[in-house]
N, CA, C and O atoms as a printed pandas DataFrame, in Angstrom:
     atom_number atom_name residue_name chain_id  residue_number  x_coord  y_coord  z_coord
0              1         N          MET        A               1    0.816   -1.276   -0.010
1              2        CA          MET        A               1    0.003   -0.082    0.033
2              3         C          MET        A               1    0.919    1.244   -0.013
3              4         O          MET        A               1    0.669    2.166   -0.790
4              5         N          GLU        A               2    1.881    1.255    0.789
5              6        CA          GLU        A               2    2.798    2.427    0.924
6              7         C          GLU        A               2    3.598    2.670   -0.387
7              8         O          GLU        A               2    3.860    3.815   -0.755
8              9         N          LYS        A               3    3.973    1.593   -1.065
9             10        CA          LYS        A               3    4.561    1.700   -2.427
10            11         C          LYS        A               3    3.732    2.262   -3.495
11            12         O          LYS        A               3    4.216    3.003   -4.350
12            13         N          LYS        A               4    2.282    1.872   -3.466
13            14        CA          LYS        A               4    1.356    2.382   -4.260
14            15         C          LYS        A               4    1.182    3.863   -3.992
15            16         O          LYS        A               4    1.073    4.655   -4.928
16            17         N          THR        A               5    1.157    4.210   -2.844
17            18        CA          THR        A               5    1.003    5.615   -2.538
18            19         C          THR        A               5    2.156    6.562   -2.970
19            20         O          THR        A               5    2.016    7.716   -3.373
20            21         N          MET        A               6    3.409    5.825   -2.806
21            22        CA          MET        A               6    4.654    6.543   -3.244
22            23         C          MET        A               6    4.690    6.676   -4.779
23            24         O          MET        A               6    5.122    7.686   -5.336
24            25         N          SER        A               7    4.224    5.628   -5.413
25            26        CA          SER        A               7    4.221    5.658   -6.836
26            27         C          SER        A               7    3.171    6.811   -7.467
27            28         O          SER        A               7    3.424    7.474   -8.474
28            29         N          CYS        A               8    2.030    6.906   -6.726
29            30        CA          CYS        A               8    1.088    7.871   -7.139
30            31         C          CYS        A               8    1.510    9.314   -6.860
31            32         O          CYS        A               8    1.154   10.242   -7.586
32            33         N          LEU        A               9    2.289    9.468   -5.769
33            34        CA          LEU        A               9    2.898   10.820   -5.291
34            35         C          LEU        A               9    4.055   11.215   -6.477
35            36         O          LEU        A               9    4.097   12.342   -6.970
36            37         N          VAL        A              10    4.891   10.236   -6.819
37            38        CA          VAL        A              10    5.908   10.451   -7.815
38            39         C          VAL        A              10    5.372   10.956   -9.144
39            40         O          VAL        A              10    5.861   11.912   -9.746
40            41         N          LEU        A              11    4.246   10.187   -9.590
41            42        CA          LEU        A              11    3.535   10.483  -10.796
42            43         C          LEU        A              11    2.913   11.857  -10.688
43            44         O          LEU        A              11    3.067   12.656  -11.612
44            45         N          ALA        A              12    2.250   12.162   -9.659
45            46        CA          ALA        A              12    1.701   13.487   -9.427
46            47         C          ALA        A              12    2.762   14.570   -9.441
47            48         O          ALA        A              12    2.507   15.645   -9.985
48            49         N          PHE        A              13    3.851   14.364   -8.915
49            50        CA          PHE        A              13    5.080   15.193   -8.858
50            51         C          PHE        A              13    5.421   15.523  -10.349
51            52         O          PHE        A              13    5.504   16.672  -10.784
52            53         N          ALA        A              14    5.601   14.440  -11.048
53            54        CA          ALA        A              14    6.102   14.578  -12.425
54            55         C          ALA        A              14    5.081   15.396  -13.283
55            56         O          ALA        A              14    5.527   16.175  -14.125
56            57         N          LEU        A              15    3.767   15.260  -13.113
57            58        CA          LEU        A              15    2.642   15.874  -13.808
58            59         C          LEU        A              15    2.797   17.317  -13.338
59            60         O          LEU        A              15    2.661   18.176  -14.210
60            61         N          MET        A              16    3.053   17.705  -12.126
61            62        CA          MET        A              16    3.077   19.067  -11.642
62            63         C          MET        A              16    4.422   19.794  -12.229
63            64         O          MET        A              16    4.436   21.002  -12.462
64            65         N          ILE        A              17    5.465   19.006  -12.428
65            66        CA          ILE        A              17    6.646   19.560  -13.014
66            67         C          ILE        A              17    6.404   20.002  -14.354
67            68         O          ILE        A              17    6.988   21.001  -14.773
68            69         N          ILE        A              18    5.509   19.285  -15.152
69            70        CA          ILE        A              18    5.277   19.691  -16.481
70            71         C          ILE        A              18    4.559   21.000  -16.495
71            72         O          ILE        A              18    4.828   21.918  -17.269
72            73         N          LEU        A              19    3.557   21.019  -15.512
73            74        CA          LEU        A              19    2.761   22.393  -15.487
74            75         C          LEU        A              19    3.572   23.440  -15.058
75            76         O          LEU        A              19    3.408   24.550  -15.563
76            77         N          VAL        A              20    4.493   23.245  -14.135
77            78        CA          VAL        A              20    5.345   24.352  -13.619
78            79         C          VAL        A              20    6.298   24.751  -14.685
79            80         O          VAL        A              20    6.581   25.946  -14.760
80            81         N          LEU        A              21    6.821   23.925  -15.507
81            82        CA          LEU        A              21    7.816   24.133  -16.610
82            83         C          LEU        A              21    6.966   25.080  -17.570
83            84         O          LEU        A              21    7.432   26.160  -17.932
84            85         N          ASN        A              22    5.980   24.739  -17.884
85            86        CA          ASN        A              22    5.228   25.606  -18.979
86            87         C          ASN        A              22    4.968   26.899  -18.503
87            88         O          ASN        A              22    4.653   27.712  -19.371
88            89         N          ALA        A              23    5.025   27.339  -17.215
89            90        CA          ALA        A              23    4.804   28.489  -16.652
90            91         C          ALA        A              23    6.029   29.299  -16.349
91            92         O          ALA        A              23    5.966   30.485  -16.027
92            93         N          SER        A              24    7.248   28.562  -16.471
93            94        CA          SER        A              24    8.534   29.105  -15.972
94            95         C          SER        A              24    9.486   29.629  -17.081
95            96         O          SER        A              24    9.724   28.904  -18.046
96            97         N          ALA        A              25    9.977   30.725  -16.988
97            98        CA          ALA        A              25   11.020   31.217  -17.889
98            99         C          ALA        A              25   12.347   30.536  -17.585
99           100         O          ALA        A              25   12.675   30.199  -16.447
100          101         N          SER        A              26   13.107   30.350  -18.701
101          102        CA          SER        A              26   14.430   29.802  -18.390
102          103         C          SER        A              26   15.488   30.655  -18.921
103          104         O          SER        A              26   15.274   31.370  -19.900
104          105         N          PRO        A              27   16.682   30.618  -18.298
105          106        CA          PRO        A              27   17.782   31.335  -18.979
106          107         C          PRO        A              27   18.310   30.678  -20.153
107          108         O          PRO        A              27   18.265   29.454  -20.267
108          109         N          SER        A              28   18.866   31.526  -21.131
109          110        CA          SER        A              28   19.329   31.038  -22.496
110          111         C          SER        A              28   20.761   30.459  -22.382
111          112         O          SER        A              28   21.237   29.746  -23.265
112          113         N          ASP        A              29   21.440   30.808  -21.227
113          114        CA          ASP        A              29   22.790   30.421  -21.173
114          115         C          ASP        A              29   23.313   29.583  -20.047
115          116         O          ASP        A              29   24.428   29.772  -19.560
116          117         N          GLY        A              30   22.497   28.667  -19.650
117          118        CA          GLY        A              30   22.710   27.829  -18.429
118          119         C          GLY        A              30   21.604   26.929  -18.187
119          120         O          GLY        A              30   20.691   26.724  -18.987
120          121         N          ILE        A              31   21.755   26.299  -16.822
121          122        CA          ILE        A              31   20.845   25.310  -16.542
122          123         C          ILE        A              31   19.344   26.022  -16.548
123          124         O          ILE        A              31   19.143   27.162  -16.129
124          125         N          THR        A              32   18.437   25.242  -17.038
125          126        CA          THR        A              32   17.085   25.655  -17.102
126          127         C          THR        A              32   16.318   25.198  -15.767
127          128         O          THR        A              32   16.859   24.474  -14.931
128          129         N          CYS        A              33   15.047   25.674  -15.646
129          130        CA          CYS        A              33   14.125   25.341  -14.769
130          131         C          CYS        A              33   13.842   23.727  -14.825
131          132         O          CYS        A              33   13.875   22.955  -13.866
132          133         N          GLU        A              34   13.578   23.439  -16.086
133          134        CA          GLU        A              34   13.285   21.968  -16.363
134          135         C          GLU        A              34   14.467   21.086  -15.924
135          136         O          GLU        A              34   14.312   20.077  -15.235
136          137         N          GLU        A              35   15.658   21.528  -16.365
137          138        CA          GLU        A              35   16.872   20.652  -15.983
138          139         C          GLU        A              35   16.882   20.428  -14.436
139          140         O          GLU        A              35   16.875   19.313  -13.915
140          141         N          ALA        A              36   16.900   21.636  -13.752
141          142        CA          ALA        A              36   17.074   21.736  -12.295
142          143         C          ALA        A              36   16.051   20.875  -11.607
143          144         O          ALA        A              36   16.437   20.153  -10.689
144          145         N          LEU        A              37   14.642   20.879  -11.998
145          146        CA          LEU        A              37   13.668   20.152  -11.428
146          147         C          LEU        A              37   13.826   18.720  -11.666
147          148         O          LEU        A              37   13.470   17.904  -10.815
148          149         N          THR        A              38   14.417   18.325  -12.941
149          150        CA          THR        A              38   14.463   17.008  -13.329
150          151         C          THR        A              38   15.693   16.375  -12.372
151          152         O          THR        A              38   15.573   15.214  -11.979
152          153         N          GLN        A              39   16.763   17.088  -12.043
153          154        CA          GLN        A              39   17.881   16.605  -11.293
154          155         C          GLN        A              39   17.397   16.601   -9.834
155          156         O          GLN        A              39   18.026   15.890   -9.050
156          157         N          LEU        A              40   16.382   17.291   -9.393
157          158        CA          LEU        A              40   15.898   17.267   -8.086
158          159         C          LEU        A              40   14.683   16.367   -7.806
159          160         O          LEU        A              40   14.193   16.318   -6.678
160          161         N          ILE        A              41   14.234   15.704   -8.766
161          162        CA          ILE        A              41   13.039   14.869   -8.648
162          163         C          ILE        A              41   13.235   13.767   -7.674
163          164         O          ILE        A              41   12.266   13.319   -7.061
164          165         N          THR        A              42   14.429   13.306   -7.497
165          166        CA          THR        A              42   14.677   12.171   -6.552
166          167         C          THR        A              42   14.465   12.697   -5.051
167          168         O          THR        A              42   14.355   11.916   -4.106
168          169         N          CYS        A              43   14.422   14.019   -4.924
169          170        CA          CYS        A              43   14.210   14.633   -3.538
170          171         C          CYS        A              43   12.756   14.628   -3.139
171          172         O          CYS        A              43   12.424   14.934   -1.994
172          173         N          ASN        A              44   11.881   14.282   -4.071
173          174        CA          ASN        A              44   10.455   14.389   -3.899
174          175         C          ASN        A              44   10.029   13.711   -2.562
175          176         O          ASN        A              44    9.425   14.368   -1.714
176          177         N          PRO        A              45   10.328   12.455   -2.377
177          178        CA          PRO        A              45    9.896   11.749   -1.226
178          179         C          PRO        A              45   10.255   12.422    0.121
179          180         O          PRO        A              45    9.503   12.461    1.095
180          181         N          TYR        A              46   11.512   12.954    0.052
181          182        CA          TYR        A              46   11.872   13.812    1.397
182          183         C          TYR        A              46   11.020   15.256    1.391
183          184         O          TYR        A              46   10.567   15.709    2.442
184          185         N          PHE        A              47   10.879   15.805    0.349
185          186        CA          PHE        A              47   10.100   17.116    0.244
186          187         C          PHE        A              47    8.652   16.873    0.780
187          188         O          PHE        A              47    8.083   17.771    1.401
188          189         N          LEU        A              48    8.067   15.705    0.555
189          190        CA          LEU        A              48    6.740   15.473    0.956
190          191         C          LEU        A              48    6.633   14.828    2.313
191          192         O          LEU        A              48    5.528   14.496    2.742
192          193         N          GLY        A              49    7.743   14.634    3.010
193          194        CA          GLY        A              49    7.672   14.118    4.400
194          195         C          GLY        A              49    7.873   12.705    4.598
195          196         O          GLY        A              49    7.574   12.195    5.678
196          197         N          PHE        A              50    8.385   11.982    3.588
197          198        CA          PHE        A              50    8.765   10.559    3.673
198          199         C          PHE        A              50   10.162   10.424    4.086
199          200         O          PHE        A              50   11.056   10.862    3.363
200          201         N          GLY        A              51   10.406    9.859    5.178
201          202        CA          GLY        A              51   11.868    9.653    5.671
202          203         C          GLY        A              51   12.334   10.893    6.378
203          204         O          GLY        A              51   11.771   11.983    6.271
204          205         N          PRO        A              52   13.436   10.649    7.131
205          206        CA          PRO        A              52   13.950   11.653    7.986
206          207         C          PRO        A              52   15.049   12.571    7.186
207          208         O          PRO        A              52   15.340   13.702    7.576
208          209         N          SER        A              53   15.603   11.987    6.075
209          210        CA          SER        A              53   16.582   12.690    5.506
210          211         C          SER        A              53   16.607   12.497    3.908
211          212         O          SER        A              53   16.132   11.448    3.472
212          213         N          PRO        A              54   17.100   13.384    3.061
213          214        CA          PRO        A              54   17.143   13.109    1.620
214          215         C          PRO        A              54   18.150   11.982    1.328
215          216         O          PRO        A              54   19.077   11.706    2.089
216          217         N          SER        A              55   17.903   11.367    0.193
217          218        CA          SER        A              55   18.602   10.216   -0.279
218          219         C          SER        A              55   20.086   10.852   -0.829
219          220         O          SER        A              55   20.176   12.055   -1.073
220          221         N          PRO        A              56   21.089   10.045   -0.976
221          222        CA          PRO        A              56   22.327   10.304   -1.520
222          223         C          PRO        A              56   22.128   10.757   -3.032
223          224         O          PRO        A              56   22.876   11.616   -3.499
224          225         N          ILE        A              57   21.228   10.241   -3.715
225          226        CA          ILE        A              57   21.049   10.607   -5.128
226          227         C          ILE        A              57   20.363   11.970   -5.166
227          228         O          ILE        A              57   20.584   12.718   -6.119
228          229         N          CYS        A              58   19.562   12.321   -4.206
229          230        CA          CYS        A              58   18.821   13.600   -3.976
230          231         C          CYS        A              58   19.985   14.661   -3.872
231          232         O          CYS        A              58   20.037   15.609   -4.655
232          233         N          CYS        A              59   20.861   14.476   -2.934
233          234        CA          CYS        A              59   21.894   15.290   -2.582
234          235         C          CYS        A              59   22.887   15.523   -3.674
235          236         O          CYS        A              59   23.411   16.631   -3.790
236          237         N          LYS        A              60   23.186   14.492   -4.517
237          238        CA          LYS        A              60   23.999   14.651   -5.793
238          239         C          LYS        A              60   23.275   15.634   -6.627
239          240         O          LYS        A              60   23.894   16.601   -7.071
240          241         N          GLY        A              61   21.990   15.468   -6.886
241          242        CA          GLY        A              61   21.277   16.560   -7.614
242          243         C          GLY        A              61   21.318   17.920   -7.249
243          244         O          GLY        A              61   21.381   18.850   -8.053
244          245         N          VAL        A              62   21.276   18.031   -5.895
245          246        CA          VAL        A              62   21.280   19.360   -5.258
246          247         C          VAL        A              62   22.780   19.912   -5.518
247          248         O          VAL        A              62   22.878   21.098   -5.830
248          249         N          GLN        A              63   23.880   19.180   -5.417
249          250        CA          GLN        A              63   25.190   19.571   -5.655
250          251         C          GLN        A              63   25.386   20.026   -7.244
251          252         O          GLN        A              63   26.066   20.986   -7.608
252          253         N          ASN        A              64   24.719   19.219   -8.018
253          254        CA          ASN        A              64   24.832   19.467   -9.535
254          255         C          ASN        A              64   24.270   20.804   -9.907
255          256         O          ASN        A              64   24.863   21.617  -10.615
256          257         N          VAL        A              65   23.002   20.987   -9.344
257          258        CA          VAL        A              65   22.254   22.259   -9.689
258          259         C          VAL        A              65   23.052   23.412   -9.066
259          260         O          VAL        A              65   23.163   24.492   -9.648
260          261         N          SER        A              66   23.615   23.158   -7.852
261          262        CA          SER        A              66   24.271   24.406   -7.225
262          263         C          SER        A              66   25.478   24.688   -7.962
263          264         O          SER        A              66   25.846   25.861   -8.030
264          265         N          GLN        A              67   26.240   23.650   -8.603
265          266        CA          GLN        A              67   27.415   24.045   -9.348
266          267         C          GLN        A              67   27.004   24.796  -10.606
267          268         O          GLN        A              67   27.779   25.611  -11.106
268          269         N          GLN        A              68   25.859   24.557  -11.109
269          270        CA          GLN        A              68   25.560   25.133  -12.391
270          271         C          GLN        A              68   24.889   26.421  -12.252
271          272         O          GLN        A              68   24.670   27.095  -13.259
272          273         N          ALA        A              69   24.513   26.856  -10.992
273          274        CA          ALA        A              69   23.799   28.157  -10.857
274          275         C          ALA        A              69   25.046   29.212  -10.685
275          276         O          ALA        A              69   25.332   29.671   -9.579
276          277         N          ASN        A              70   25.707   29.528  -11.792
277          278        CA          ASN        A              70   26.997   30.345  -11.655
278          279         C          ASN        A              70   26.892   31.730  -12.173
279          280         O          ASN        A              70   27.905   32.396  -12.389
280          281         N          THR        A              71   25.631   32.206  -12.389
281          282        CA          THR        A              71   25.510   33.657  -12.730
282          283         C          THR        A              71   24.126   34.151  -12.059
283          284         O          THR        A              71   23.202   33.395  -11.760
284          285         N          THR        A              72   24.143   35.563  -11.873
285          286        CA          THR        A              72   23.098   36.083  -11.141
286          287         C          THR        A              72   21.774   35.873  -11.938
287          288         O          THR        A              72   20.723   35.790  -11.302
288          289         N          THR        A              73   21.770   35.788  -13.246
289          290        CA          THR        A              73   20.591   35.706  -14.116
290          291         C          THR        A              73   20.071   34.059  -13.787
291          292         O          THR        A              73   18.893   33.845  -13.503
292          293         N          ILE        A              74   20.985   33.053  -13.854
293          294        CA          ILE        A              74   20.563   31.708  -13.579
294          295         C          ILE        A              74   20.138   31.554  -12.162
295          296         O          ILE        A              74   19.153   30.855  -11.926
296          297         N          ARG        A              75   20.814   32.168  -11.149
297          298        CA          ARG        A              75   20.244   32.004   -9.961
298          299         C          ARG        A              75   18.913   32.638   -9.773
299          300         O          ARG        A              75   18.085   31.990   -9.132
300          301         N          ARG        A              76   18.599   33.745  -10.210
301          302        CA          ARG        A              76   17.371   34.487  -10.077
302          303         C          ARG        A              76   16.298   33.530  -10.825
303          304         O          ARG        A              76   15.252   33.241  -10.245
304          305         N          SER        A              77   16.580   33.046  -12.126
305          306        CA          SER        A              77   15.683   32.202  -12.666
306          307         C          SER        A              77   15.301   30.968  -11.829
307          308         O          SER        A              77   14.129   30.629  -11.662
308          309         N          LEU        A              78   16.396   30.294  -11.293
309          310        CA          LEU        A              78   16.209   29.096  -10.382
310          311         C          LEU        A              78   15.402   29.422   -9.282
311          312         O          LEU        A              78   14.479   28.675   -8.957
312          313         N          CYS        A              79   15.660   30.494   -8.653
313          314        CA          CYS        A              79   14.909   30.852   -7.415
314          315         C          CYS        A              79   13.471   31.011   -7.789
315          316         O          CYS        A              79   12.584   30.519   -7.091
316          317         N          GLU        A              80   13.221   31.692   -8.883
317          318        CA          GLU        A              80   11.707   31.700   -9.347
318          319         C          GLU        A              80   11.106   30.381   -9.591
319          320         O          GLU        A              80    9.963   30.080   -9.246
320          321         N          CYS        A              81   11.927   29.612  -10.201
321          322        CA          CYS        A              81   11.478   28.224  -10.602
322          323         C          CYS        A              81   11.237   27.372   -9.315
323          324         O          CYS        A              81   10.186   26.738   -9.224
324          325         N          PHE        A              82   12.107   27.335   -8.383
325          326        CA          PHE        A              82   11.980   26.650   -7.134
326          327         C          PHE        A              82   10.765   27.207   -6.294
327          328         O          PHE        A              82   10.080   26.428   -5.631
328          329         N          GLU        A              83   10.520   28.473   -6.324
329          330        CA          GLU        A              83    9.462   29.193   -5.619
330          331         C          GLU        A              83    8.087   28.663   -6.191
331          332         O          GLU        A              83    7.208   28.184   -5.473
332          333         N          THR        A              84    8.000   28.796   -7.524
333          334        CA          THR        A              84    6.830   28.336   -8.249
334          335         C          THR        A              84    6.496   26.876   -8.033
335          336         O          THR        A              84    5.360   26.521   -7.721
336          337         N          ALA        A              85    7.594   25.959   -8.217
337          338        CA          ALA        A              85    7.529   24.606   -8.023
338          339         C          ALA        A              85    7.018   24.264   -6.515
339          340         O          ALA        A              85    6.013   23.578   -6.330
340          341         N          ALA        A              86    7.756   24.770   -5.515
341          342        CA          ALA        A              86    7.405   24.616   -4.152
342          343         C          ALA        A              86    5.921   24.791   -3.771
343          344         O          ALA        A              86    5.291   24.007   -3.062
344          345         N          LYS        A              87    5.470   25.859   -4.305
345          346        CA          LYS        A              87    4.054   26.217   -4.038
346          347         C          LYS        A              87    3.082   25.222   -4.806
347          348         O          LYS        A              87    2.078   24.714   -4.308
348          349         N          ALA        A              88    3.524   25.037   -6.036
349          350        CA          ALA        A              88    2.447   24.096   -6.868
350          351         C          ALA        A              88    2.548   22.774   -6.494
351          352         O          ALA        A              88    1.572   22.056   -6.717
352          353         N          LEU        A              89    3.616   22.259   -5.922
353          354        CA          LEU        A              89    3.835   20.867   -5.559
354          355         C          LEU        A              89    3.455   20.674   -4.089
355          356         O          LEU        A              89    3.419   19.534   -3.625
356          357         N          GLN        A              90    3.189   21.670   -3.391
357          358        CA          GLN        A              90    2.800   21.642   -1.970
358          359         C          GLN        A              90    4.102   20.886   -1.116
359          360         O          GLN        A              90    3.943   19.999   -0.277
360          361         N          ILE        A              91    5.218   21.373   -1.479
361          362        CA          ILE        A              91    6.405   20.974   -0.664
362          363         C          ILE        A              91    6.359   21.530    0.653
363          364         O          ILE        A              91    5.909   22.659    0.848
364          365         N          ILE        A              92    6.822   20.762    1.616
365          366        CA          ILE        A              92    6.914   21.244    2.960
366          367         C          ILE        A              92    8.178   22.125    3.118
367          368         O          ILE        A              92    9.339   21.716    3.118
368          369         N          PRO        A              93    7.746   23.435    3.255
369          370        CA          PRO        A              93    8.907   24.407    3.249
370          371         C          PRO        A              93   10.045   24.137    4.138
371          372         O          PRO        A              93   11.204   24.306    3.758
372          373         N          GLU        A              94    9.728   23.705    5.355
373          374        CA          GLU        A              94   10.830   23.477    6.382
374          375         C          GLU        A              94   11.745   22.379    5.667
375          376         O          GLU        A              94   12.967   22.496    5.755
376          377         N          ARG        A              95   11.230   21.411    5.023
377          378        CA          ARG        A              95   12.174   20.410    4.349
378          379         C          ARG        A              95   12.981   20.982    3.281
379          380         O          ARG        A              95   14.131   20.575    3.115
380          381         N          LEU        A              96   12.499   21.855    2.570
381          382        CA          LEU        A              96   13.252   22.475    1.510
382          383         C          LEU        A              96   14.300   23.438    1.996
383          384         O          LEU        A              96   15.355   23.604    1.383
384          385         N          LYS        A              97   13.996   24.068    3.100
385          386        CA          LYS        A              97   15.036   25.022    3.626
386          387         C          LYS        A              97   16.148   24.102    4.230
387          388         O          LYS        A              97   17.293   24.554    4.235
388          389         N          GLN        A              98   15.938   22.946    4.702
389          390        CA          GLN        A              98   16.958   22.046    5.425
390          391         C          GLN        A              98   17.769   21.320    4.442
391          392         O          GLN        A              98   18.817   20.819    4.848
392          393         N          LEU        A              99   17.451   21.194    3.250
393          394        CA          LEU        A              99   18.008   20.458    2.152
394          395         C          LEU        A              99   19.530   20.751    2.018
395          396         O          LEU        A              99   20.298   19.794    1.920
396          397         N          PRO        A             100   19.971   21.935    2.011
397          398        CA          PRO        A             100   21.450   22.294    1.899
398          399         C          PRO        A             100   22.178   21.774    2.995
399          400         O          PRO        A             100   23.219   21.140    2.821
400          401         N          GLN        A             101   21.652   22.024    4.228
401          402        CA          GLN        A             101   22.391   21.458    5.447
402          403         C          GLN        A             101   22.512   20.037    5.494
403          404         O          GLN        A             101   23.579   19.502    5.792
404          405         N          LEU        A             102   21.397   19.346    5.194
405          406        CA          LEU        A             102   21.355   17.908    5.263
406          407         C          LEU        A             102   22.205   17.216    4.085
407          408         O          LEU        A             102   22.750   16.126    4.259
408          409         N          CYS        A             103   22.270   17.822    3.051
409          410        CA          CYS        A             103   23.085   17.411    1.916
410          411         C          CYS        A             103   24.650   17.840    1.965
411          412         O          CYS        A             103   25.545   17.354    1.273
412          413         N          LYS        A             104   24.768   18.813    2.894
413          414        CA          LYS        A             104   26.235   19.314    3.067
414          415         C          LYS        A             104   26.685   20.095    1.801
415          416         O          LYS        A             104   27.816   19.991    1.326
416          417         N          VAL        A             105   25.748   20.851    1.319
417          418        CA          VAL        A             105   26.015   21.525   -0.020
418          419         C          VAL        A             105   25.707   23.033    0.163
419          420         O          VAL        A             105   24.577   23.329    0.552
420          421         N          LYS        A             106   26.563   23.965   -0.071
421          422        CA          LYS        A             106   26.228   25.361   -0.104
422          423         C          LYS        A             106   25.475   25.690   -1.339
423          424         O          LYS        A             106   25.976   25.432   -2.433
424          425         N          VAL        A             107   24.338   26.226   -1.241
425          426        CA          VAL        A             107   23.725   26.622   -2.460
426          427         C          VAL        A             107   23.464   28.134   -2.628
427          428         O          VAL        A             107   23.063   28.777   -1.657
428          429         N          PRO        A             108   23.685   28.757   -3.877
429          430        CA          PRO        A             108   23.627   30.113   -4.103
430          431         C          PRO        A             108   22.206   30.535   -4.310
431          432         O          PRO        A             108   21.969   31.727   -4.505
432          433         N          VAL        A             109   21.266   29.671   -4.283
433          434        CA          VAL        A             109   19.949   30.095   -4.532
434          435         C          VAL        A             109   19.162   29.781   -3.220
435          436         O          VAL        A             109   19.290   28.680   -2.684
436          437         N          PRO        A             110   18.353   30.741   -2.706
437          438        CA          PRO        A             110   17.633   30.434   -1.525
438          439         C          PRO        A             110   16.486   29.355   -1.767
439          440         O          PRO        A             110   15.653   29.548   -2.652
440          441         N          LEU        A             111   16.455   28.225   -0.974
441          442        CA          LEU        A             111   15.382   27.226   -0.998
442          443         C          LEU        A             111   14.297   27.647    0.003
443          444         O          LEU        A             111   14.158   27.097    1.096
444          445         N          ASP        A             112   13.569   28.614   -0.424
445          446        CA          ASP        A             112   12.484   29.210    0.447
446          447         C          ASP        A             112   11.370   29.601   -0.389
447          448         O          ASP        A             112   11.562   30.527   -1.177
448          449         N          PRO        A             113   10.196   29.023   -0.340
449          450        CA          PRO        A             113    9.102   29.524   -1.245
450          451         C          PRO        A             113    8.630   30.921   -0.974
451          452         O          PRO        A             113    7.765   31.432   -1.687
452          453         N          THR        A             114    9.204   31.587    0.093
453          454        CA          THR        A             114    8.658   32.962    0.448
454          455         C          THR        A             114    9.687   34.013    0.183
455          456         O          THR        A             114    9.437   35.184    0.465
456          457         N          VAL        A             115   10.789   33.676   -0.325
457          458        CA          VAL        A             115   11.871   34.545   -0.582
458          459         C          VAL        A             115   11.536   35.446   -1.791
459          460         O          VAL        A             115   10.750   35.082   -2.665
460          461         N          ASP        A             116   12.149   36.603   -1.802
461          462        CA          ASP        A             116   11.928   37.575   -2.817
462          463         C          ASP        A             116   13.093   37.454   -3.751
463          464         O          ASP        A             116   14.174   37.940   -3.417
464          465         N          CYS        A             117   12.954   36.863   -4.853
465          466        CA          CYS        A             117   13.844   36.357   -5.760
466          467         C          CYS        A             117   14.643   37.566   -6.428
467          468         O          CYS        A             117   15.706   37.353   -7.011
468          469         N          ASN        A             118   14.093   38.838   -6.322
469          470        CA          ASN        A             118   14.733   39.941   -6.984
470          471         C          ASN        A             118   15.766   40.640   -6.112
471          472         O          ASN        A             118   16.414   41.585   -6.563
472          473         N          THR        A             119   15.921   40.218   -4.946
473          474        CA          THR        A             119   17.012   40.805   -3.931
474          475         C          THR        A             119   18.217   39.991   -3.944
475          476         O          THR        A             119   19.170   40.288   -3.225
């Protein structure tokens, strides 16, 4: 039963990503919103409250996205992308904020659905 619920949640997450991507602008010279969300899809169980910590694969995705967020334009675009995705996917905000610390990765983009991405 739990596996079936998890499968349904992953499918719902994937469908929501498609909707978010259609509404998100992406930078022309770096990682896009779609690419970032794809790399972070393995974090979905953690974001939704399953398990006490993110998986190693999730943390690798966080590290990859962090490394590619190397300009102000890309960081602002990813900030807006994550803000939109977090709200649309009903991610637990506290879990999102804890991700860099738990993965031991310094992120140049605030992982907070309430942050002002223009500052």
